[in-house]
Structures are given as C-alpha cells and as structure tokens.
N, C-alpha and C positions, 0 to 999 in steps of 0.2 A: 533761502529755504531753511526752516528751523530743524533742530536736531531730531524731531519726531515726525517730520513731514518729508514727503517725496513728491517729485513732479515727473510727468512723462516727457520724454524727448519727442521732437517731431517724428523721427523714425519709429519710435516706440508707439506713438499714437496710431500710425498707419498699420503697424503690426497688430495692434489691439483691434482696430476696425476690421481687419481681415479675419481675425479670430471670431469676432461677433458674427460675421457672415458665415463662417465655417460651422459655427454651432447654432445657426439660425436663431440668434438672439437679438433683441433690441436693447437699448440702454435701460429702458424701463424694466424689461424682463430680467436683465442682469441684476438690477437693484433689488427686485422682488426675490430673485433667486438667492441673493446674499443676505436678505433680510435687513436692508438699509434703505435710506432715502435716496432719491435721484440726485441730490445735490453733490455728494462726493463723486458719483459716477460722471456727472457733467464736468466737474473739475478735472477728473482723470483724463477725459477725452479732449480737454482744452489746454492741457499742460500746466494747470494751476496746482498749488501745493495740496496734497491729500495726506491725511493721517497715515503714518507708516504702516500700521497694521492693516488698514483698509486697502492701501495700495497693494500690499503683498497678496491679500485675499483676492482682489480683483484679478491680478495676474495669474494666480493659481487656478482660479475658476476658468480662465481663458486658456489654460495650459501653456502659459508663457513664463519664461524665467524673468523675474522682476528686475534682475541686474541688467538685462538687455533692453528694458523698457524705460528705466529711470534716466532722467536728464543729465545727471552727473553722479559720480560714485556715491553710493549710499553712505550716510553718516554712520559711524560706529555705534553700537548699542551703548546705552547709558553705562558709565563706568563708576566703580566705587572709588573710595579715596586712594586706593593703591593703583589706580589707573587700570584696573582689571574688571571685566564684566563679572558680576556676582553670579556666576553660573551655578555655583553650589546651591544658592538660595532658590534659583529657578528650578533646578533638578528636584530639590526637596519638595517644592510646592507641587510640581507635576506628579511626582511619585505619590504624594498623599491623595491627589485628585484621581489618579488613575488606579489606585490600589483596589477599591471596591469593584471597578469595572473589570479588571483582570481576574479578580476572584470569582466574579459572576461568569465570565467567559471561559476561564480555564480551570476553575476549582473542582469541577466534577466531570465525570464521563459516563456515558450510557451507550452501550452498543448492542446490536442484535436484539434478542428478546429479553433483555434485562427489564424487570418491571419498574425499577426506579434507578435514578442516578446514584453513583457511588463516588465518594470523595477521592479526588485524584491521589492524594497522599496516602489514602488507605489501601490503594491497590498498586500504585506505581512501582515498577520493577526497573532497576537501572538497565539502560541499553548499552550494548557494545557496538563499536563501529569498526568496519573494515576499511582500511585506507586504500586498498586496491579493489576496484570494482570487479565483482566476480565475472560478469559477462565480458570484461575487457582483457581477461587473462589470455595469454597466447599459449594454450595447451592443446594437445591432440586427444582424440578419444582414448588412445592407448594409455595416456597419462592418468586417466580416470580409472580405466579397467584394471590397472596393476594394483590398485588399492582395494579391489573387490574380489570376493569369492564367487565363482560361477554357480556354486551350489546354494549359497545363502547370501543373496545380494542385499545385505543389510544396509538400508538407507544409502544405496549406491556407494558405500564406502566413503561417503563424503565427510562423515564425522572424523575420519582419520586423516583427512586433508586439512590440516590445521593452519588456517591463515591467521596472521597476527591480529589480535583484537585490541582495541583501544576504548576505554570507558568513554561514554558519550560526553560527559562534562569535560574530560581532558581534551577531546577533539575540538570542542568549542573554544577552550583556552588556547589551543595550539594554532587555530586558523581564524583569522579575523573575518573572513568571508567564506561561509561554508554552505555547500549544496548537499543536503542529505537525501540520498536516493534509497528506495526500498520497495519491496513487493507490497501488494495490497494487504493491509492488516498487519504490517510489520512493526507498527508503533511509532510512526514518524510524527503524527499530530500529537500523540500523548507526550512524546519527548519534548516537543516545542512548548506545550502547555506547562510541562514541569519546569522548563527553563524560566518561563514567565512568572510562575508562582514562586520559585526560588529567588528570583530577582527582586520582586516586590517585598519578599519577606526579609531581604537583606542577607540571604544565605549565599547568593551567587551574583557577582558583579553589582554589589550594593551601591556603587557610585554611579550606576547608570539607571536610565528609565526604560522599563520593558515596554515595547510597542508591539502588540500582537495583531497581525493583519491576516484575515482569511481572504486569500486572493480572489476566490470565487465571489465573495460579497463585494469586494472592491470593484471587480470587473462589472458587476451588475448593478452597482449603485446608481440611483436616479441622477440624471443630468451629467453623468460621467465626469465626476470631479478629478482633479489631479491627485496624486498619491498623498502629497503633503496636506492638501485641503481635506481629503478623506480622513487622514489620521487625526487632524485637528477636530473635525466634526465628531468622530467616533470617541475621542478621548475628552471632548468638551474642554479644549484648551485653545487659547489664541494661537493662530498659525505662527505668529512671530516667536512665541515661546518654544514651539516645537522646532522651529528653524534654529533658534539659539542653541537648543540642546543638541541638535544634529551637527551644527557648525563646530561645536566644541567637543564632538566625539563622545557624548554622554548618553547615547542610546544603544540599547540592545534590541535590534530590529528583527522581529520574527515573522517571516513570510511563509504562510502555510498553504500547501496544496496547489502548486503551480499547474499540475496536471489536471486540476478540476476546472480550470478556466476554459470557457467555450472557445472554439476556433475563431469565431467572429470577433472576440475580445482579445485574442492572443497578442497581436502586434502592439496594441495600446498598453497592455499590462507589461509586456517585456520591455518596452521603451521606458515606462515609468520606473521599473526596477533598475534598469541600467542607469537611469538619470540619478535616482536617489543614492544608489551605491557609489556612483562615480562622483557626484557633487559633494558627498559627505563621507569621504573614505576613512575617516578616523573612528567611525562607529563599528560596532560588532553586528554583522549580518548573518542570520541563519535562515536558510530557505529549504523547504521540503518539496519533493516531487517523486512520483512513481518511476521506477526503472522502466526504460523503454517507452516512456510517454511520448516524447518528441525529441528532435535533435536541437535542443536548446544550447546556446553557447554563451557562457558568462566568463569572460577571460580571467577576471580577477578572483573568481570563486574556485575553491578546492572541492572536488567531488569526492564524497565518501559514501559508504553503503551501510545500512543498518544490518547487523548480523542476526542470524536466527538465534533464538533462545538456546542456551546450553542447559545442562542438567541443574546447575545451581540457580539459574534464573527461573526455570520451571518450578523448582522447589520453593523459591522465594515468593513467586506469584501465587502458587497454590496455598501456601501458609496464610497469606494475606486474604485470599478469597474465602477460605473456609473458616477464618477466625470467628469464634463465637457462634458457629453454626452447628446444627445437629450432625451433619456429616463431617467427619474429622479428616484433616488433610493427609494424615498418615495412610488412611484407607484408600484415598484417591491415588496417592503415589504408589502404593503397593499394587493396585489394579493396573496402573499405568505400566509399571515395570514388568508385569506379567504379559503384557501385550505390546510387542515391539511396533506393530503397525499403527496402533493408536498413539503410542508414544511419539512416533515420528511426526504426527500432525501437531503435537504440542510444541514443536519448535517455532510455530507461528503464533504470536500473541493473540491474533484474532481467533484462530482455531482452538487454542488453549482455552480461551474464554468460552467458546462453544462447548468444549468438553466439560468444563466446570459446570456450566448451566445444565447440561444433560445429566451429569453425575449427581448433581444436587437434587434433582427431581426424585430419583429412586434409590440413591446410594450405590449405584452401579452403572456400568455402561450397558446399553441395550444389547440383548442376546444376539439380535440380528444386526451385525456390524454394518451391513450394506445400508441400513436406514440411517445410521450415524454418519456414514461417509456422504450419503446423499444430502443430508442436512448441511454438512460442511461445504459441499459443492454449491448448494443453493446460496449459502452465505457469500461465496466468492463470485458466483455468476449473477446473482440478482440482489440479495438483501443489502450487502455492504454499501453499495452506492445508493440504492433506493431509500434506505433508512435515513440517509443524510441529505436526501433531496438532490442528488447529483445525477444529471443526465449526460451521458457520454455521447460524443459525436459517433454515429454509426459509420464504421469504416466500410462495411459491405452490407448494403441494405437487406439483402436476401437472407442473411444469417440471423435467424431468431435464436433464442436461448436453446431451444430443443435442437435446432440444426447445428449449433456450436457443440452441443453434447454428442450429437451423431458424428460430427467431424472428428472430435477428440476420441470417440470410441473406435472409429475406423483406424485412426492413426495409432491408437494404443494397441489394437490387436495385431496390426501389421508389424509394428516394431517389436512387440512382445514375442510373437512367434519366431522372429528372427534373432531373438536375444539382443536386440538393439536398444539398450537402456539409454544410450546416448546416440544422438543422430545429428548429422550435419544440417545446417540451415537449409541448404538447397534440397535435401531429401525431404525435410518437413514441408517446404514450400511446394514440392512436387505432389505430396499427399493432398495438400490443400487444393492445388490446381485441379487434380483429378476429381475431388469431391465437388467443388463449385461448378466445374464444367457440366456436371450432370443435373444441376439445379434447374427448375423451370425458368425459361427466359434468360438463362445465363449468356453472357458475352463469350463467344467461342474464339475470339481473336487471341492468339497465343501471347502476344505482347501484353494485351490488357489483362489476361489471366495471370501472367507472371507478376504484374504490378499489384493486382488484387491479392494474390497469395502472400506477397511480402507484407502488405498492410494488414491482412488478417492475422498472420503469425505475430506481428508486432502488437496488435490490439489484444490478442489472447494473453500475451505476456503482460501488457500494460494494464488492461482492464481487470483481468481475473487472476493473473499469476499462476495459472495452471500448467503452462509450459514456459520454461525459463531458460535463459542463456546461462550455460555453465562456464563458457569461455567464448572467445571470438569465433562465431560461426558454428558453435556446438550447443545443442539444446537437449533437454530432457524434460520429462514431467517433473513438476516441482516436488512431488512426493511419490515414492514407489507405491504407496497405498492407492493414490489416484490412478497411476498407470494400471495397476491390477483391477481397480474398480471399473474403469472404462473398458478394459479388455473383457471382463465378464458382461458388462452392459451390451457390448457389441453382439455377443451370442444371444443374450436373453431378450433385450429390448429391440435393438435394430434388426436383428435377423429372426426375431420373434420365436425363439426356441424351437425352430424347425428340427425334425429328427436328424436330418443330414448335418446341420450345424452342431447339434449337441453331440452327435457321434464324433465330429471333428474335435470338439472340446475333450471328450472322453479319451481320445487317442493319446492325450498328454498325461494320463493318470499316473504314470510311473516317474514323471519329472517333478522333482521336489519344488522347483521354483513356481510351479503352477498351483500349488496347494491353496494359496489365498484366493486365486481366481475361482477354483472349485467352490470354496466356502461362500464366496460372494455370489456366485451364480445360483447356488442353492437358495441363498437368502433372498434374492430378488426375483426368483422365478415363481410364476403362479402354478407351474406344473413340476415342482421340485421332486415329487414322488417319481415321476417319469424319468427325470435326470438321474435320480438315485438308482433306479432299476437298470438304466443303461450302464452306470458305473459298475454295478454288481455283475452284470453280464460280461462286461469287459474283463473284470478281475477273474471271474470264473473261467473265461476262455484262456487267460494267461496262465492260470494254475493248471488247467487241463492239458496244456501243451508242454508242461515242464514235469518230467518224470521224477526228478529229485524232490520237487515240492509235493507231488502226489504222495510219495513215500513218507515224507515228513508229516503230512497231514494224517495219514493212516496211523502213524506211530502216536501222534497226539491224541487221536480218537481212542485208540486201544488203551493207551496209558490212562486216559480219563475214565474209561469204563472199568478199569481194574481197581480203582480206588473206591472204598466205601466211606463216604463222608456225607454231611448234611447239605453241602453246597450243591447248587444246580450244575448240571452237566456243562452248560455253556461257560460257567465261571471256571470250572476245572480246565476246560479247553484253553480258555484265555490265559490261565495261570501257566500251563505247560508251553503255550506259544511264547 
C-alpha cells in the first residue's frame, strides 16, 4: 500500500456495507453524494488501495472512524526533512482560505429591528464570565433577602452580591474545553464570533485555525454528514487537512448554540461533539448553550456563565452605539441613570440594544414605560428566536405566547402580594400546575401535571429567560421591572380592569413598593381615568379618617390664602406642603 493510499479490511468492509444500509445509500448514490466517480467506491468496498483523502471522506460520509476501517495502521502524513509534518504550512494555508469565510460569517451582527448590520468590532463589548453557575449556588432565600431593603427592593439587591468575574478571553485561555452558558440575549454568540475574528486577525491564538460551527446548521445539513465532513465542506478544505490540523492541536473549535438543535437531531449532534472533542483533545473547544436548556453532560468541559453587563460595560456599549450619531451617548446615560427600572434592563445586552434603538428614534425613552417593557418582553417571548429562524420544541402544546403571559401575570401578582421576590422551585411549579389544570382539555392526572409544570418552568427559563434560577431550587423574575409589569398586567389585562380588582390594587396605595405597579397599570389601562378616580377616592378617605392630617391641610389652605402673590393658589398649597 503506498504512502498516500489506504485499503479496507474485511471487517471494515462489512461495517461500511452496514452503514450503506443504515443511510439507505447505494454505492452509486454514495459516489454522487461525494462528487466522485464510482471507481474509488468500488475499490473501497473490495479492499483495494484508495487515495487516502478519498478513503477518509468515504468513511466520514458513512459516519465511520477511518482508523477502524483501514486494513493496517495508516501511514504517517508526509514528513519534511526534519521528519516532522509541516503542520505550520498547513495551518497557514487553511487560515488564508478560511479568513474571508469567517469574516463573512462573524464580521457583522444584526438583531431585533436594526435596519442594517453593524460591524462586530464597532459594537463589541468585552464580556465577563462567572466561574460559578448562578443557578447552582447553594443559597437560601434569606441569603438573598439580607442584601435587600424591604422598602426599596433595588434590583433584588443582587448588584451587591458580587460574584467574582473573569474576562471572557481569560476564561478561554484558562480552560481548554469551555461550555459557556447564559440567558437569552446574554451575548454568547457575539462572544464566539469575536473569538473567531480575533483568531483570524492574529490577535488571539494566532497559531490556530478558527473553526466556527453553528450547531443548528450542522444538525440540519443535507444528507447528515459527520462533523469533520461538514467542517471540510463549509471551509472548502480537504478533510485530510482539517484532520491534520486537529490531530496536531492547531484548531480553535467554536460550537455555537447547542440549545438551538432540534430534539430529533440532539443525540447525533451530542455524539459528534463528544467524538471530535475526545478524539482531538489537544485543541481548544468553546461551546455555547442557554442556561437550563437540557441536562447535557460533557465530562471534559468546564461550565461557566456569561455575567450581566455592569456599569462600565453599559457605558462602553452605549458609547460605541451612539458614536457619530445625532443622539449623544451622554444623554442616553443621563436618562438611564434617572430611571433605575429601565437601567435594570440594560444589564442584558439584548435589552440594552432594544433601549438604544428606542432612544435613537426620539432622543428619549417613551413616556409610557409599559409600552417599552412590552417591547422588551416581545423580544424575549417571540422576536429573538423568530428573527433567527429558530423554532423551539413546544414543551406544553396548550401554552401559546398569550397564555404564557397570563401564567406569568398570575404568578407575578401572587408572589408580589406576598412580598415573595424569591420563591422556591416547588412553589413556582405549584402556580403553574394550578394554571394549566384549568386550561381547556388539560390532563387532570396529578403526576402528569407535576411533570408538565417542571417542564414549563424550565422552558420559560430556557426559551425566554423571564423567570430564572438564582440558586439551587430558588427562582425569581429575571428583572424586578418584569415582576412589576406582569403584576400590573394581571389587574389590567387578565382581570380586565374590573372595579373589584382595581379596588384591590388601590388598597396598596400607601405601600412604596407598589409605586411602579400603579404607574404601569395606568399606562396600560384603557380606563386609566377611572383608576385615577379610585386612587383619589382612596386617598380622600384616608385623609378624612385622620384628624391630624385634616388639621394640617386646613393650615396649608389658610396659609396659602393669607399670602398675596402672583402664583396660583394650587402652587402655593404645593409649596407649603
């Protein structure tokens, strides 16, 4: 057998024939699929020498390891005069060939309602990594509450719980196999694209070849090729060259969006990832997946989490977004600082992008904040996946988007009324069970309802990131803003602003933590004037029942009448108040 030829062993031929049957292929169809003549296929299945590259391609197409098919140990790749494979030359050749492809695939980004793509380097903001997964912390609800003021529950006090952060690039340098988890819109794909761009530019791991794989595209590729075959086809490189690069540990393999793979393709994709990372361990592997997507297990991978944006990252992103635009970043930041609830949303890169888009239109945030929050929720519930052509497996078929919103509204009001900003997983599942039990045609079997509630909770976290795990078995709404929004929505939309329900809302008028709920309810109600009248009546009744307040108001009125100035009487009263 020549140095560039391989032959099949008798056992290998039998394995290959079984693979043909498994994939419903004939030798002729296999040849057409690979774009070659039938002659080498015939030689392959009769144990005759076949060109090494073709031999490996045939095995990859049949999802076979060529080392298990070959008749004798494969000959070593061609050596240079120092008896070493000239891997540096191969790496350089592939880097040059792959550079325009990476630039095309990863060089720009376009999300939500952006009218045109933007250069990745023009907007990219460095990400930070948490080495401890938030939802796997062993903390109790009391551990969270001690950081929070009951009167002003600012961002759940979580900003003051400072987990150690590691710059994203440092995390990649630290771990050779990295699984990056994160909430929807946390910037996982953007970070992976940045790694690819930096690599081909020679700024990061310049000695390696960046290989970027969108796992959804690999899973749905025609004829279901093996991962090596798919990489070779996508990068327009001989599979033998890709194999040489991987064998010598010269690849930066970037696997994006494990959670976006359909259930029916999941096992095959997981097997392919385990094989390539196990067979070629000397390479750098970075993979992304949403938190709570599925119970994947990759023993050799270290799991980390993308941290929310901090103030410096928000400022950096904003400066880049508004550079050379009519709206100045300083104005945006000033308005953000004036509104804590909107600023809270800016910790999410996706929602920060939404805020920038909204602000750019008019130079300010909408006066009716409920409209802005609804747009943010629509992004998480519908647009984010739809814009990228991703269809998620429906966990519970009867839960439309509106019903998910109704469920979240019911959960929000129940927990908000009880000051339960954090709630145990079992409590959340019970709320879900009660809701889906009352849906038309729902299964009333308690065991089935329990299983459904567990899956629904996980899907709300995984698909939309609106309810998230703060520690093991402890959940909260991802943002206090959304907790308040859904609470207001329960009164106005679900319970249709009935007088009884609005009176229930008005009963909380003296509680400071309900302030945002009132503002949002007024903003989203079609009968806001009626709600305002109820509020006034409630306040009047409270004043009427308090003798000290009555005396104080009489004094304010008398004092206002005793002064002769040009101002209106109402202004004087306000001054003395």
